[in-house]
C-alpha positions as CSV (number, residue, x, y, z in Angstrom):
1,X,470.4,59.7,84.4
2,X,466.7,59.5,85.6
3,X,466.8,57.9,89.1
4,X,463.4,59.2,90.5
5,X,464.5,57.7,93.8
6,X,461.9,59.6,95.8
7,X,458.9,58.1,94.0
8,X,456.8,55.3,95.4
9,X,457.1,52.0,93.5
10,X,453.8,52.3,91.8
11,X,454.3,55.9,90.6
12,X,457.9,55.1,89.7
13,X,456.8,52.1,87.6
14,X,454.2,54.2,85.7
15,X,456.7,57.1,85.2
16,X,459.4,54.7,83.9
17,X,456.9,53.0,81.6
18,X,456.1,56.4,80.1
19,X,459.7,57.3,79.5
20,X,460.4,53.8,78.1
21,X,457.3,54.2,75.9
22,X,458.6,57.6,74.5
23,X,462.0,56.0,73.7
24,X,460.3,53.1,72.1
25,X,458.0,55.4,70.1
26,X,461.0,57.4,68.7
27,X,462.5,54.1,67.6
28,X,459.2,52.9,66.0
29,X,458.8,56.1,64.0
30,X,461.4,54.9,61.5
31,X,460.8,51.1,61.9
32,X,457.0,51.0,61.5
33,X,456.6,53.9,59.0
34,X,459.6,52.6,57.1
35,X,458.1,49.1,57.0
36,X,454.8,50.6,55.7
37,X,456.5,52.1,52.6
38,X,459.7,50.0,52.1
39,X,458.3,47.8,49.3
40,X,456.9,50.6,47.3
41,X,459.9,52.8,47.9
42,X,462.4,50.2,46.7
43,X,460.0,49.2,43.8
44,X,460.3,52.8,42.7
45,X,464.1,52.6,42.9
46,X,463.9,49.3,40.9
47,X,461.9,51.1,38.2
48,X,464.6,53.7,37.8
49,X,467.5,51.3,38.1
50,X,466.3,47.7,37.5
51,X,469.8,46.2,37.4
52,X,470.8,47.7,40.8
53,X,467.6,46.9,42.9
54,X,465.4,43.9,42.9
55,X,461.7,44.6,42.4
56,X,460.9,42.9,45.7
57,X,463.9,44.2,47.6
58,X,461.7,45.8,50.2
59,X,460.0,42.5,51.1
60,X,463.3,40.6,50.9
61,X,465.1,43.1,53.1
62,X,462.4,42.8,55.8
63,X,462.5,39.0,55.4
64,X,466.3,38.9,55.9
65,X,465.9,41.0,59.0
66,X,463.3,38.6,60.5
67,X,465.3,35.6,59.5
68,X,468.4,36.9,61.4
69,X,466.1,38.0,64.2
70,X,464.8,34.5,64.5
71,X,468.4,33.2,64.9
72,X,469.3,36.0,67.2
73,X,466.6,35.1,69.7
74,X,468.3,31.7,70.4
75,X,471.4,33.4,71.9
76,X,470.0,36.9,72.8
77,X,469.1,36.0,76.4
78,X,472.8,35.3,76.9
79,X,473.5,39.0,76.5
80,X,471.8,39.6,79.8
81,X,474.6,37.6,81.5
82,X,477.1,40.4,80.9
83,X,475.0,43.4,80.1
84,X,472.1,45.0,82.1
85,X,468.7,45.2,80.5
86,X,469.1,49.0,80.0
87,X,472.3,48.7,78.0
88,X,471.1,45.9,75.9
89,X,468.3,48.2,74.8
90,X,470.8,51.0,74.1
91,X,472.9,48.6,72.0
92,X,469.9,47.2,70.1
93,X,468.4,50.7,69.4
94,X,471.7,51.8,67.8
95,X,471.3,49.2,65.1
96,X,467.8,50.5,64.4
97,X,469.2,53.9,63.7
98,X,472.0,52.4,61.5
99,X,469.3,50.5,59.5
100,X,467.3,53.7,58.8
101,X,470.5,55.4,57.6
102,X,471.3,52.5,55.2
103,X,468.3,53.3,53.0
104,X,469.7,56.7,52.2
105,X,472.3,55.0,50.0
106,X,469.7,53.1,47.9
107,X,472.1,50.2,47.7
108,X,470.6,46.7,47.8
109,X,473.6,45.0,49.5
110,X,473.9,47.6,52.2
111,X,470.2,47.4,52.9
112,X,470.4,43.6,53.2
113,X,473.5,43.6,55.5
114,X,472.1,46.3,57.7
115,X,468.8,44.4,57.9
116,X,470.7,41.2,59.0
117,X,472.5,43.2,61.7
118,X,469.3,44.8,62.8
119,X,467.7,41.4,63.0
120,X,470.4,40.1,65.3
121,X,470.5,43.2,67.6
122,X,466.7,43.5,67.6
123,X,466.8,40.2,69.4
124,X,469.3,41.6,71.9
125,X,467.0,44.6,72.3
126,X,464.0,42.4,72.9
127,X,465.8,40.4,75.6
128,X,466.7,43.7,77.4
129,X,463.2,45.2,76.8
130,X,461.5,42.1,78.2
131,X,463.8,42.0,81.3
132,X,463.4,45.7,81.9
133,X,459.6,45.4,81.8
134,X,459.8,42.7,84.5
135,X,462.1,44.9,86.6
136,X,459.4,47.6,86.9
137,X,456.4,45.2,87.1
138,X,455.0,42.9,89.6
139,X,452.7,39.9,89.0
140,X,449.7,42.1,89.5
141,X,450.9,45.2,87.6
142,X,452.4,43.6,84.4
143,X,449.2,44.0,82.4
144,X,448.8,47.8,83.0
145,X,452.5,48.6,82.8
146,X,452.8,46.7,79.5
147,X,449.6,48.2,78.1
148,X,450.7,51.8,79.0
149,X,454.2,51.4,77.6
150,X,453.1,49.8,74.4
151,X,450.3,52.2,73.7
152,X,452.8,55.1,73.9
153,X,455.3,53.3,71.8
154,X,452.9,52.8,69.0
155,X,452.3,56.5,68.6
156,X,455.4,56.2,66.5
157,X,453.2,55.3,63.5
158,X,451.2,58.5,64.0
159,X,454.3,60.7,64.2
160,X,455.9,58.9,61.2
161,X,452.7,59.2,59.2
162,X,452.5,62.9,59.8
163,X,456.2,63.3,59.1
164,X,456.1,61.8,55.6
165,X,453.2,64.0,54.4
166,X,455.3,67.0,53.4
167,X,458.0,64.7,52.2
168,X,455.6,62.9,49.9
169,X,454.3,66.2,48.5
170,X,457.9,67.1,47.4
171,X,457.2,64.9,44.3
172,X,454.5,66.5,42.0
173,X,453.8,63.0,40.7
174,X,452.7,61.8,44.1
175,X,449.2,63.3,43.6
176,X,448.7,62.2,40.0
177,X,446.8,58.9,39.2
178,X,449.2,56.1,38.4
179,X,449.4,52.3,38.8
180,X,451.3,52.7,42.1
181,X,452.7,55.4,44.4
182,X,456.2,56.4,43.3
183,X,459.0,57.9,45.4
184,X,461.8,60.0,44.0
185,X,465.5,59.6,45.1
186,X,465.2,62.9,47.1
187,X,462.1,61.7,48.9
188,X,463.8,58.5,49.9
189,X,466.9,60.3,51.3
190,X,464.8,62.9,53.2
191,X,462.4,60.4,54.7
192,X,465.0,57.9,55.9
193,X,467.3,60.8,57.0
194,X,464.5,62.1,59.2
195,X,463.9,58.6,60.6
196,X,467.7,58.4,61.4
197,X,467.6,61.7,63.3
198,X,464.6,60.6,65.4
199,X,466.4,57.2,65.9
200,X,469.3,59.0,67.5
201,X,466.9,60.7,69.9
202,X,465.7,57.3,71.0
203,X,469.3,56.2,71.6
204,X,469.8,59.2,73.9
205,X,466.6,58.5,75.9
206,X,467.4,54.8,76.4
207,X,470.8,55.9,77.8
208,X,468.9,58.0,80.4
209,X,466.6,55.3,81.7
210,X,466.7,54.6,85.5
211,X,468.0,51.2,86.7
212,X,465.9,50.9,89.9
213,X,463.8,47.9,90.4
214,X,460.4,47.8,92.2
215,X,459.7,45.7,95.2
216,X,458.7,42.1,94.4
217,X,459.3,42.7,90.7
218,X,458.9,39.7,88.4
219,X,462.6,39.8,87.5
220,X,463.5,39.0,91.1
221,X,462.1,35.6,90.5
222,X,465.2,34.5,88.6
223,X,467.8,32.6,90.5
224,X,471.0,34.4,91.3
225,X,473.8,33.2,89.0
226,X,476.2,36.1,89.5
227,X,478.7,33.9,91.3
228,X,479.2,31.8,88.2
229,X,481.9,32.7,85.6
230,X,480.5,34.7,82.6
231,X,481.2,31.9,80.1
232,X,479.3,29.4,82.2
233,X,476.4,31.9,82.6
234,X,476.3,32.3,78.8
235,X,476.4,28.6,78.2
236,X,473.6,27.9,80.7
237,X,471.5,30.7,79.2
238,X,471.8,29.2,75.7
239,X,471.0,25.7,77.0
240,X,468.0,27.0,78.9
241,X,466.7,28.7,75.7
242,X,467.2,25.5,73.7
243,X,465.4,23.4,76.3
244,X,462.5,26.0,76.4
245,X,461.6,25.1,72.9
246,X,460.7,21.6,74.0
247,X,458.8,22.6,77.2
248,X,455.3,21.2,76.8
249,X,453.7,24.5,77.7
250,X,455.8,26.4,75.2
251,X,455.1,23.9,72.4
252,X,451.4,24.5,73.0
253,X,451.8,28.3,72.9
254,X,453.9,28.2,69.7
255,X,451.0,28.3,67.3
256,X,449.8,31.5,69.0
257,X,453.3,33.0,68.8
258,X,453.4,32.0,65.1
259,X,450.0,33.8,64.5
260,X,451.2,37.0,66.3
261,X,454.3,37.2,64.0
262,X,452.2,36.6,60.8
263,X,449.7,39.2,61.8
264,X,452.6,41.6,62.5
265,X,453.9,41.1,59.0
266,X,450.4,41.8,57.6
267,X,449.7,45.1,59.3
268,X,453.3,46.3,59.2
269,X,454.3,45.7,55.6
270,X,451.9,43.6,53.5
271,X,448.6,45.4,53.9
272,X,450.2,48.9,53.6
273,X,451.9,47.7,50.4
274,X,448.5,46.8,48.9
275,X,447.4,50.3,49.5
276,X,450.3,51.7,47.5
277,X,450.1,49.0,44.8
278,X,446.4,49.7,44.0
279,X,445.6,52.2,41.3
280,X,442.5,53.5,43.0
281,X,444.7,54.7,45.9
282,X,448.0,55.5,44.2
283,X,447.1,59.2,43.9
284,X,446.1,59.6,47.6
285,X,448.8,61.5,49.3
286,X,447.5,60.8,52.8
287,X,446.5,57.1,52.6
288,X,449.6,55.8,54.5
289,X,449.4,58.8,56.9
290,X,445.8,58.0,57.7
291,X,446.5,54.3,58.0
292,X,449.4,54.9,60.4
293,X,447.5,57.5,62.5
294,X,444.5,55.3,62.9
295,X,446.7,52.4,63.9
296,X,448.3,54.5,66.6
297,X,444.9,55.7,67.8
298,X,443.6,52.1,68.0
299,X,446.8,50.9,69.8
300,X,446.7,53.8,72.2
301,X,443.0,53.4,72.9
302,X,443.4,49.7,73.7
303,X,446.5,50.4,75.8
304,X,444.5,52.9,77.9
305,X,441.6,50.6,78.2
306,X,443.9,47.8,79.4
307,X,444.6,49.6,82.7
308,X,441.0,49.9,84.0
309,X,440.0,46.6,82.4
310,X,442.9,44.8,84.1
311,X,441.6,46.1,87.4
312,X,438.0,45.1,86.9
313,X,438.3,41.8,85.0
314,X,440.3,39.0,86.6
315,X,443.2,37.9,84.3
316,X,442.1,40.3,81.6
317,X,445.4,39.8,79.7
318,X,444.6,36.1,79.1
319,X,441.2,34.8,78.0
320,X,439.3,38.1,77.6
321,X,442.1,39.6,75.4
322,X,442.2,36.4,73.4
323,X,438.5,36.5,72.7
324,X,438.7,40.1,71.7
325,X,441.6,39.4,69.3
326,X,439.6,36.6,67.7
327,X,436.7,38.9,67.0
328,X,439.0,41.6,65.6
329,X,440.9,39.1,63.5
330,X,437.6,37.9,62.0
331,X,436.6,41.5,61.2
332,X,439.9,42.3,59.5
333,X,439.7,39.1,57.6
334,X,436.3,40.0,56.1
335,X,437.2,43.6,55.3
336,X,440.4,42.8,53.6
337,X,438.8,39.9,51.7
338,X,436.0,42.1,50.2
339,X,438.1,45.2,49.5
340,X,441.6,44.1,48.4
341,X,442.5,42.7,44.9
342,X,444.1,39.3,45.0
343,X,447.5,40.4,43.4
344,X,447.8,43.6,45.4
345,X,450.3,42.1,47.8
346,X,453.0,41.7,45.2
347,X,452.5,43.8,42.0
348,X,450.9,47.1,41.1
349,X,447.5,46.5,39.6
350,X,444.0,47.7,38.8
351,X,442.2,44.4,39.3
352,X,438.6,44.2,40.6
353,X,437.9,43.3,44.2
354,X,435.2,40.9,45.5
355,X,432.8,43.6,46.7
356,X,434.2,47.0,47.8
357,X,436.4,49.2,45.7
358,X,439.6,50.1,47.6
359,X,439.1,53.4,49.4
360,X,440.6,55.6,52.1
361,X,437.8,55.1,54.7
362,X,438.4,51.3,54.5
363,X,442.1,51.9,55.1
364,X,441.1,54.1,58.1
365,X,438.9,51.4,59.6
366,X,441.5,48.7,59.1
367,X,444.3,50.8,60.5
368,X,442.2,51.3,63.7
369,X,441.3,47.6,64.0
370,X,444.9,46.5,63.4
371,X,446.0,48.9,66.2
372,X,443.5,47.4,68.7
373,X,444.3,43.9,67.5
374,X,448.1,44.3,67.8
375,X,447.7,45.7,71.3
376,X,445.6,42.8,72.5
377,X,448.0,40.3,70.9
378,X,451.0,42.0,72.5
379,X,449.2,41.9,75.9
380,X,448.3,38.2,75.4
381,X,451.9,37.3,74.6
382,X,453.7,39.4,77.2
383,X,451.5,38.3,80.1
384,X,451.7,34.6,79.2
385,X,455.5,34.8,78.7
386,X,456.0,36.5,82.0
387,X,453.7,34.4,84.1
388,X,453.6,30.9,82.6
389,X,457.2,29.8,83.5
390,X,458.5,32.6,85.8
391,X,461.9,31.0,86.3
392,X,462.5,30.9,82.5
393,X,460.7,34.1,81.4
394,X,463.7,35.4,79.4
395,X,463.9,32.1,77.5
396,X,460.2,32.0,76.9
397,X,460.2,35.6,75.6
398,X,463.0,34.5,73.3
399,X,461.2,31.5,72.0
400,X,458.0,33.6,71.4
401,X,460.0,36.1,69.4
402,X,461.7,33.2,67.5
403,X,458.4,31.9,66.3
404,X,457.1,35.4,65.5
405,X,460.2,36.3,63.4
406,X,459.9,32.9,61.6
407,X,456.3,33.5,60.7
408,X,456.9,37.1,59.6
409,X,459.8,36.1,57.4
410,X,458.0,33.3,55.5
411,X,455.3,35.4,53.8
412,X,457.8,38.1,53.0
413,X,460.2,35.7,51.3
414,X,457.2,34.2,49.4
415,X,455.8,37.6,48.5
416,X,455.9,37.0,44.8
417,X,453.7,33.9,45.1
418,X,451.6,34.5,48.2
419,X,448.4,36.2,47.0
420,X,445.9,38.1,49.3
421,X,443.4,35.3,49.5
422,X,445.9,32.6,50.2
423,X,447.5,34.7,52.9
424,X,444.2,35.4,54.6
425,X,443.2,31.8,54.8
426,X,446.6,30.7,56.2
427,X,446.5,33.5,58.8
428,X,442.9,32.7,59.9
429,X,443.6,28.9,60.3
430,X,446.8,29.5,62.3
431,X,444.8,32.1,64.5
432,X,442.2,29.5,65.4
433,X,444.7,26.7,66.1
434,X,446.7,29.1,68.3
435,X,443.7,30.2,70.2
436,X,442.6,26.6,71.0
437,X,446.0,25.7,72.5
438,X,446.3,29.1,74.2
439,X,443.0,28.5,76.1
440,X,444.2,25.1,77.1
441,X,447.3,26.6,78.7
442,X,445.3,29.3,80.4
443,X,443.0,26.6,81.9
444,X,446.1,24.7,83.1
445,X,447.5,27.9,84.7
446,X,444.2,28.6,86.5
447,X,443.9,25.0,87.7
448,X,447.5,25.0,89.2
449,X,446.9,28.5,90.7
450,X,443.9,27.0,92.7
451,X,446.1,24.2,94.0
452,X,449.3,26.1,94.9
453,X,450.2,28.8,97.4
454,X,449.9,32.3,96.0
455,X,452.8,34.0,97.8
456,X,455.6,35.7,95.9
457,X,458.0,33.0,97.0
458,X,455.8,30.2,95.7
459,X,455.4,32.0,92.4
460,X,459.1,32.4,92.2
461,X,459.7,28.7,92.5
462,X,457.4,27.7,89.7
463,X,459.3,26.1,86.8
464,X,456.4,25.3,84.6
465,X,452.6,25.0,84.9
466,X,452.7,21.7,83.1
467,X,454.4,18.7,84.6
């Protein structure tokens, strides 16, 4: 076990964030890269065995995962009543590995069941992950700790992208022009087998994480309930989560959380699928690799910038990050609109686009922009969840993830009907609405901060910034 007891709190927090980021990265190798290719992979299986696999099984499997993840977040904080943050992450990460292994069998039912279990235990993982971050972060260090950890974690898309290159080239048809990118049975087994092995490595690293907390960490704000019976603690946790849904502050933040989840579904599954369902790109062996690598570079670059920017710009993780994400969202909206055929989200096609023919450089640019955008959105959400209602941070994290899972599941379930243009309009409208309410909450937090004491004790006693 990694105790690192001799390190100062600041160095310990940074070292722990790096280790957590590496474990997270190994888990994301299979999750992110698998999400990039899952629809086209299972569409290939459907073409070979149409009676055994639905043509949209990839989308539906992801949608089931998010649907159960949504339900799981209602009760997930209760897991922290009887398990430490570290061991909830260990348990959750095990179901990621099992989910990767389920694709080796190419069985629709097994994929759906494993996806449902992953959704539930992904919620448990998130509860532990959020708590663990607040154990190694203070009010003043949460932005840089989260930015560093998340930027390392998202290198998983780069590692996964590089990993699938030789596996894609196993199939001679991969480099030949066709209506969409095909995957053979052997390729599917090798790719998801590799994801499973790397997933096991992440399980081991999570088991080795230290349990030490830094002085004045955000998690110390929570009231001590250890003297209560476990069942009472679990009941109280579920009730607190249910009440958090109706907190005025959380209600105002919900459109932003909804937008973050929808954007996640776009960059993680829907847009990569358009790259593989477009004839102009179907013969490109490296398009998904390039997309994943550029996403990682964008995520990592923004994560590194977050550390110095958080030092120089007051409350960088709030309004400045939000403005940046709005600019990036607008750029992504325009580039996808002019370069992606309307039906590319759901069926292989050779349809014309509005202005630009689909090409690899465009995928490269969008991959980078999506990486920066996801990093800013993650910082926005994490900082607000941790600071807005400190005494209910686990519940607010759970509610945020609930809305994100809901908004990610909806377009995946409606994949057969939701075209590129419709999806873009819906996403942009929700983005604007979410930003307006987010800024209102930020203003309220700033107003209260000027009126209240700034000591750690005063911060600990805050129930909500909205009366």
